[in-house]
N, C-alpha and C positions, 0 to 999 in steps of 0.2 A: 292566400294567404291570409283573408280579411276573413273568411271564412273557420281557420283556424284558431284565429285571436277572438272570434263569436263564440268559440265551443268553450276557448280556456277563461272568457271573461265577460260573465254575464252581462257587464252593462254596458258593452260595443257591440252595435250594430251593423252589420256591414253596409245595411242598405242605405241609412243614415250618416254613419262615421267614416272618416277618410283617414288614412295614414297621407301625412304630406311627405314632399320629398326632402329627407332631413338635410342635402347639403344647400338645397334652397331655401330652406329655413336659417340656416347660417348664414347665406347670402344677404337675404331680408334683413335677419337682426345686427348683423356688421354696419352695412347702411344705416340702422338707427342708431344704433352705438355711434357711428361716426358722426351723425348729423349732431349729437347730442354732446359729443367733445370739439364737436368746433363751433358750435353758438349756445351751450349750455342749455338747460331744462327749456326753454318758451318755445326750440325748435321742434318737440315732440309734435307740434300741430303740422308739420309740414306734411305735405303728400306723398305718401308711398312711392310713387313712381318717380319722383323726383331724384336725382343722384347728388354728388357731393353740394354741400350749401355753397351758395352762390357769394353771401358776403363775404367768406373766408380766404384770404390769400394765397392757402394753402391749396383752394380752389384751381389757381391757375397752374396748377401741376398736369393738372388733366387737358390740358393744352401744352403742351410745353414750350420754350419759348421760341417764337415766332418760324414756325416748323421744321425743329429743329434732326426731326424726323422722316421729314418730307423732302426734305431738301438735301442733295449731295451737297453740296459746297456746304452748307450751313452743319451737316451732319459731320462732314470731314474736319472742320472747324471745333467742334465740339471733342471729337474723338483726338485729336492732335493736345487739345486742353487735356484732357484725362492721361494723355501719354507724357505729356510735360509733367502734369500735378503728380502724378501715381507712381511715377518713374517705370510706364510700361512700355513695354518694345512692341509686342505686337497686341494691337487690338481685338477684341474680342466682341463677344456679343454682350457681356457683361459692363463693358464699356462706353454702352448707350441707352439714355432714359427710354421708357417704354411707353406705349400709350395705352388712356385707360378703356376699355372696351366696361361700357355697364351693364352685358349680359352675360361678359365673361365670369364666373367665379376664380373670387381669388385675384382679380384683372389691379383691383384697387391695392390689396397687399403687396403686388408684385411693385406696381408702377411707384408708390411712396417709399418703397424698402430697397429699390433699384435709386430711388431720388436723393434717399437717404444716403446711400452708400458715395454717391458721386457728390456729396455738398459741396468739397471745395471747389470742385473743375464747375457744378451750376451757378455757385455763386461768380465763379468770375467771368463765365458766360455771360450772363446778367447783366453785372457789371456796368456797361457802357451803358450810355444815359437813353440811348432809342428801348434799351430792353427791361431798364428799373421796374417796366408793369410787372415783370416776370420774379423780380427778387423777392427773397423772402428774408425775413427780421429772424433775427436771431430768435426771438419767441415763435415764432412761425414754426423755426428747426424743432425746437422742443415740443410743439404741438404735433409735428408729421413723426416725432420719437414715441409721443404716449400713442399718437394712433397706430403707428406701426407696431409698435409693444401690445395693443390692444384686439388688433388682428392677427397675429403671429396664433396663438391658440386655436383661432378660427379657422386659420390655414392650413394649418395640418390637421384637424377633424374633418374639413372637408376633404382632405386627400385622402386619409382613411375610409371615411364615409365612401368616395367613391372609388371604389378598387375594381376592377372590371376582372380577377382573375381569382375572386375570392367570395364567398355571402359576407353582406355587408351590414345586417339585422340585427344580429346579435352584437354588433357595434353600440349601434344606436343609444342604448342606455346608458352604458359606459362613459359614452362619449357628452352626452348631456351634462349627467354628472359632475365630469372633470372640469369641463366648463364652466357649470355655475362655481364650483371651488376657483378655477385661474380666474374669472372675472368677477 
């Protein structure tokens, strides 16, 4: 493919230029954008391999409250709270918090989006004194909403560009243009 581009574009040299994986580029852009949203413009100097910014309380969502996902009793307590608050009879996967996996594309978006959809249950679960370190203020929830809105177009673009049943190179440029307009 690189040789084909080389023939079409004289300034491109296949031996010295590379075409990066667009999904990977979107993943890196998402995390850089989150750093800026979380800490302001001064955070742009943080190393690329760091994940969500540590000084922000929303980073506590990366480690959900006190083992709620790995401890069956705590998970059951959270699910009961979800059932009570949202009047859900049968719990589903949508009633649990998601774990952040820094190497998995869209993991941050899915985690934040799920936490946002379970905000009331999350707040109730974190209201006891021993869980206050996980509690998010209304301002934190607003920041989380801004982050979800920022990540949503990147999530959709990644889903399109990672298609396995159709060629995706023809989507790259239109997706970049669309993302530039949206973000």
